[in-house]
Residue, then its C-alpha position, 0 to 999 in steps of 0.5 A: x342134851x345127849x345125841x341119840x345113838x344111831x344104834x339105839x333100841x326103838x321104843x317098840x323093841x324095849x318093852x318088858x318081857x311080860x308085855x311082849x308075851x301079852x302082845x304076842x298072845x293077843x295077836x295069836x288069839x285074834x287070828x284064832x278068834x277071827x278064823x273061828x268066827x268065819x268057820x262057825x258061820x261057814x259050816x252052817x252052809x257047808x257042814x263038815x263031819x269028822x268021826x261022825x261029828x259036826x263038832x269035830x269037823x268044825x274044829x278041824x276046819x277051824x284049826x286049819x283056817x286059824x293056822x293060815x290066818x295066824x301065819x299070815x298075820x305074823x308074816x305081814x308083821x315080820x317081813x317088813x319089820x325085819x326086812x326079810x325075803x318072802x321065804x325067810x319071813x314065812x319060816x320066821x312066821x311059822x316059827x313064831x306062831x305054830x306052837x302058840x297057835x296050836x296051844x291056844x286052839x287046843x286050850x280053847x277046844x278043851x274048854x269047848x269040849x267041857x262046855x259042850x259035852x259035860x255042861x251042855x249038849x250041842x243041841x242046847x247051844x244053837x249057833x244062831x243064838x246068843x248063848x252060843 
């Protein structure tokens, strides 16, 4: 038997690239989805209007909350894993999630715009119904 090296790569760090990308994407998506669910229900109680549209107002709030959730999820993963200071961990979290989260949200809003404005009307998809 061979003795394990003190500098051996831990199994969690030796994933194939595609698997690391998939994990990062689902991690990002989970923060976005959680924020979207929270905000969609919250704006029923406190509507937000942007450019005279409840849809655009909701999307703006969703993006901000998704960004906060995404950075928080990354922060609490990166800080203990890399043993960074709070400031360095926050910077690393911002670097890790800002672009992917923005891309995820823009893609989702693009599809939602097609669904809401081209395929259906906002009135045809009430938030309290399963079709939403």
